[in-house]
C-alpha positions as CSV (number, residue, x, y, z in Angstrom):
1,X,0.0,0.0,0.0
2,X,1.3,3.5,-0.8
3,X,2.5,5.6,2.1
4,X,2.5,9.2,1.1
5,X,4.3,11.7,3.3
6,X,5.1,15.4,2.7
7,X,8.6,16.0,1.3
8,X,10.5,17.9,4.0
9,X,14.0,18.7,4.9
10,X,14.0,17.1,8.4
11,X,13.2,13.7,7.0
12,X,14.5,13.8,3.5
13,X,17.6,16.0,3.5
14,X,19.9,13.0,3.0
15,X,17.5,10.7,1.2
16,X,17.6,9.8,-2.4
17,X,15.1,8.6,-5.0
18,X,14.9,7.5,-8.6
19,X,12.2,7.7,-11.4
20,X,10.3,4.4,-11.7
21,X,11.9,1.8,-14.0
22,X,8.6,0.1,-14.6
23,X,4.9,0.2,-13.8
24,X,4.6,-2.6,-11.4
25,X,3.2,-0.1,-8.9
26,X,0.1,0.1,-11.0
27,X,-0.2,-3.6,-11.8
28,X,-3.1,-4.1,-9.5
29,X,-5.1,-1.0,-10.4
30,X,-7.8,-1.6,-13.0
31,X,-9.0,2.0,-12.8
32,X,-6.7,5.0,-13.2
33,X,-7.8,8.6,-12.9
34,X,-7.8,10.6,-16.2
35,X,-7.6,14.3,-16.8
36,X,-8.8,16.5,-19.7
37,X,-5.3,16.7,-21.2
38,X,-5.2,12.8,-21.3
39,X,-8.4,12.4,-23.2
40,X,-7.4,13.0,-26.8
41,X,-4.6,10.3,-26.7
42,X,-6.3,7.9,-24.3
43,X,-9.4,7.4,-26.4
44,X,-7.3,5.6,-29.1
45,X,-6.0,3.0,-26.7
46,X,-8.3,2.5,-23.6
47,X,-11.9,2.7,-22.7
48,X,-12.9,5.8,-20.6
49,X,-15.7,5.9,-18.1
50,X,-16.8,7.6,-14.9
51,X,-17.2,6.3,-11.4
52,X,-18.9,7.7,-8.3
53,X,-16.4,8.9,-5.7
54,X,-17.4,10.6,-2.5
55,X,-20.8,11.7,-4.0
56,X,-19.1,13.1,-7.1
57,X,-18.1,11.6,-10.4
58,X,-14.5,10.9,-11.4
59,X,-13.1,10.4,-14.9
60,X,-11.2,7.1,-15.2
61,X,-9.6,4.7,-17.7
62,X,-10.7,1.1,-17.5
63,X,-7.6,-1.1,-17.7
64,X,-8.9,-4.5,-16.7
65,X,-12.3,-6.1,-16.0
66,X,-10.9,-7.5,-12.7
67,X,-10.6,-5.1,-9.8
68,X,-7.0,-6.2,-8.8
69,X,-5.4,-6.4,-12.2
70,X,-4.1,-4.1,-14.9
71,X,-4.0,-5.6,-18.3
72,X,-1.9,-2.8,-19.6
73,X,1.1,-3.7,-17.4
74,X,3.2,-6.6,-18.8
75,X,4.7,-9.4,-16.7
76,X,7.9,-7.5,-16.3
77,X,6.2,-4.2,-15.5
78,X,6.4,-2.7,-18.9
79,X,3.5,-0.5,-20.0
80,X,2.1,-2.3,-23.1
81,X,0.6,0.6,-25.0
82,X,1.9,4.0,-26.1
83,X,-0.1,6.4,-23.9
84,X,0.5,6.5,-20.1
85,X,-2.0,8.6,-18.0
86,X,-0.4,11.6,-16.4
87,X,-1.2,10.6,-12.9
88,X,1.0,7.5,-13.4
89,X,3.8,9.4,-15.1
90,X,4.1,11.5,-11.9
91,X,4.8,8.6,-9.6
92,X,6.2,8.4,-6.9
93,X,4.9,11.9,-6.2
94,X,1.5,13.5,-5.7
95,X,0.3,16.9,-4.6
96,X,-1.8,17.3,-1.4
97,X,-3.4,20.1,0.4
98,X,-3.1,20.5,4.1
99,X,-6.3,21.2,6.1
100,X,-7.2,24.9,6.1
101,X,-4.6,25.8,3.4
102,X,-4.9,26.5,-0.4
103,X,-1.2,25.7,-0.8
104,X,-0.3,22.4,-2.3
105,X,2.5,20.4,-0.8
106,X,4.6,17.7,-2.6
107,X,4.2,14.2,-1.2
108,X,6.2,11.0,-1.9
109,X,5.3,7.4,-1.5
110,X,7.8,6.1,1.0
111,X,6.7,2.5,0.2
112,X,7.8,2.8,-3.4
113,X,10.9,1.1,-4.8
114,X,11.9,4.5,-6.0
115,X,12.3,5.9,-2.5
116,X,15.6,5.8,-0.8
117,X,17.1,4.0,-3.8
118,X,18.6,6.2,-6.5
119,X,20.9,9.0,-7.5
120,X,18.4,11.9,-7.3
121,X,18.4,14.0,-4.1
122,X,15.4,15.6,-2.6
123,X,17.4,18.6,-1.3
124,X,20.7,20.3,-2.1
125,X,23.3,20.8,0.6
126,X,22.1,24.3,1.1
127,X,18.6,23.0,1.9
128,X,16.9,24.1,-1.3
129,X,14.8,21.6,-3.3
130,X,16.9,19.8,-5.9
131,X,16.3,20.4,-9.6
132,X,14.6,17.1,-10.0
133,X,12.2,17.8,-7.1
134,X,11.4,21.2,-8.6
135,X,10.5,19.5,-11.8
136,X,8.3,17.1,-9.9
137,X,6.6,20.1,-8.1
138,X,5.9,21.7,-11.5
139,X,4.5,18.5,-13.0
140,X,2.3,17.8,-9.9
141,X,1.1,21.5,-9.9
142,X,0.0,21.1,-13.5
143,X,-1.8,17.9,-12.6
144,X,-3.6,19.6,-9.7
145,X,-4.8,22.3,-12.0
146,X,-6.0,19.8,-14.6
147,X,-7.8,17.9,-11.8
148,X,-9.8,21.0,-10.9
149,X,-10.6,21.6,-14.6
150,X,-11.6,18.0,-15.1
151,X,-13.8,18.0,-11.9
152,X,-15.6,21.1,-13.1
153,X,-16.2,19.6,-16.5
154,X,-17.5,16.3,-15.1
155,X,-19.8,18.1,-12.7
156,X,-21.3,20.0,-15.7
157,X,-21.9,16.7,-17.5
158,X,-23.7,15.4,-14.4
159,X,-25.8,18.6,-14.1
160,X,-26.8,18.2,-17.7
161,X,-28.1,14.7,-16.9
162,X,-25.8,13.1,-19.4
163,X,-24.4,10.3,-17.2
164,X,-26.0,6.9,-17.2
165,X,-24.9,3.5,-15.9
166,X,-22.6,1.6,-18.2
167,X,-23.4,-2.1,-18.2
168,X,-20.3,-3.8,-19.7
169,X,-20.3,-7.3,-21.1
170,X,-17.0,-9.1,-21.8
171,X,-15.7,-12.6,-22.5
172,X,-13.9,-14.5,-19.8
173,X,-12.8,-17.8,-21.2
174,X,-15.9,-19.5,-22.6
175,X,-18.2,-17.3,-20.4
176,X,-19.7,-13.9,-20.8
177,X,-19.5,-11.8,-17.6
178,X,-20.7,-8.4,-16.6
179,X,-19.1,-5.4,-15.0
180,X,-21.1,-2.7,-13.3
181,X,-20.3,0.5,-11.4
182,X,-19.1,2.6,-14.3
183,X,-21.0,5.4,-16.1
184,X,-21.0,6.5,-19.7
185,X,-22.4,9.4,-21.7
186,X,-26.0,9.2,-22.9
187,X,-25.6,10.0,-26.6
188,X,-29.4,10.5,-27.1
189,X,-29.6,13.0,-24.2
190,X,-26.7,14.9,-25.8
191,X,-28.8,15.3,-29.0
192,X,-31.5,17.0,-27.0
193,X,-29.3,19.5,-25.2
194,X,-30.3,23.2,-25.2
195,X,-27.9,25.4,-27.2
196,X,-26.9,27.3,-24.0
197,X,-25.9,24.2,-22.2
198,X,-23.9,23.0,-25.2
199,X,-22.0,26.3,-25.1
200,X,-21.4,25.9,-21.4
201,X,-20.1,22.4,-21.8
202,X,-17.8,23.5,-24.7
203,X,-16.3,26.3,-22.6
204,X,-15.5,23.8,-19.8
205,X,-14.0,21.3,-22.2
206,X,-16.8,18.9,-21.1
207,X,-17.8,18.1,-24.7
208,X,-14.3,16.8,-25.3
209,X,-14.8,14.4,-22.4
210,X,-18.3,13.4,-23.6
211,X,-17.3,12.7,-27.2
212,X,-14.1,11.1,-26.1
213,X,-15.9,8.7,-23.8
214,X,-18.3,7.6,-26.5
215,X,-15.5,7.0,-29.0
216,X,-13.4,5.1,-26.4
217,X,-16.1,2.5,-25.8
218,X,-14.8,0.6,-28.8
219,X,-11.5,0.0,-26.8
220,X,-13.3,-2.5,-24.6
221,X,-12.0,-5.1,-27.1
222,X,-8.4,-4.0,-26.4
223,X,-8.9,-4.7,-22.7
224,X,-10.5,-8.0,-23.5
225,X,-7.6,-9.1,-25.8
226,X,-4.9,-8.0,-23.4
227,X,-6.6,-9.8,-20.6
228,X,-6.9,-13.0,-22.6
229,X,-3.2,-13.0,-23.5
230,X,-2.2,-12.2,-19.9
231,X,-4.3,-15.1,-18.7
232,X,-2.6,-17.5,-21.1
233,X,0.8,-16.4,-19.9
234,X,-0.2,-16.9,-16.3
235,X,-1.5,-20.4,-17.1
236,X,1.8,-21.3,-18.7
237,X,3.7,-19.9,-15.6
238,X,6.4,-19.1,-18.0
239,X,7.5,-15.7,-16.6
240,X,7.2,-14.3,-20.2
241,X,8.4,-10.9,-20.9
242,X,6.5,-8.0,-22.5
243,X,8.3,-8.7,-25.8
244,X,6.9,-12.3,-25.8
245,X,3.4,-10.9,-25.0
246,X,3.8,-8.5,-27.9
247,X,4.6,-11.4,-30.2
248,X,1.5,-13.2,-29.1
249,X,-0.7,-10.2,-29.8
250,X,0.9,-9.6,-33.2
251,X,1.8,-6.2,-34.4
252,X,-0.8,-6.1,-37.2
253,X,-4.0,-6.4,-35.2
254,X,-4.2,-2.8,-33.9
255,X,-2.5,-3.1,-30.6
256,X,0.5,-0.8,-30.3
257,X,3.8,-1.4,-28.4
């Protein structure tokens, strides 16, 4: 389990870290938060949906039909597709807000393999944040801004009554199973929107999310195929690499490595 703590001089002045070498940290996450800047690239490779979180909706990518798996992470931790969501690219850091403050603070996952094991310093000898940490702060600040923008856009979609349950059917071996809990855009409801609401959604970039979600639903087959291949590899117990997995998928059937 992640253990995020605020990056501070008293604890981390002599500690080092390194960027992640693989995505094993996300190998058991079938849902990953998405942001508006993610949408244009993500729709070509992964299905996008929405989930309820603390009485609000959150935009996510569906990366597996099983709650504790990620079909986009290979046996050796390699990400199997081209696009990697921004929230994963920022690991092992995240930005948090302390109670009663509008100022974000950089936090690091001390349970990560990246922590305490690398050449990057958190702080210089004079106590100032290292250049690498300053870049992490800038990236996480951008993510935080995108999170606010995305939350406002998703809220507008909810208020426009465009979100409906998404009942997903998928193959699992010889069986057909169902997945519930996700929401999708109601395309027919979009056609009936008042012009003023359409303008509002456009200004909030909510239309980009709506159209992207509808287009991305075709990527359920990508998740299904990746899951099937990963299941075959597990049954063989061969310890296959991502390169072997890519060979099984074949380069010419639309999946990109």
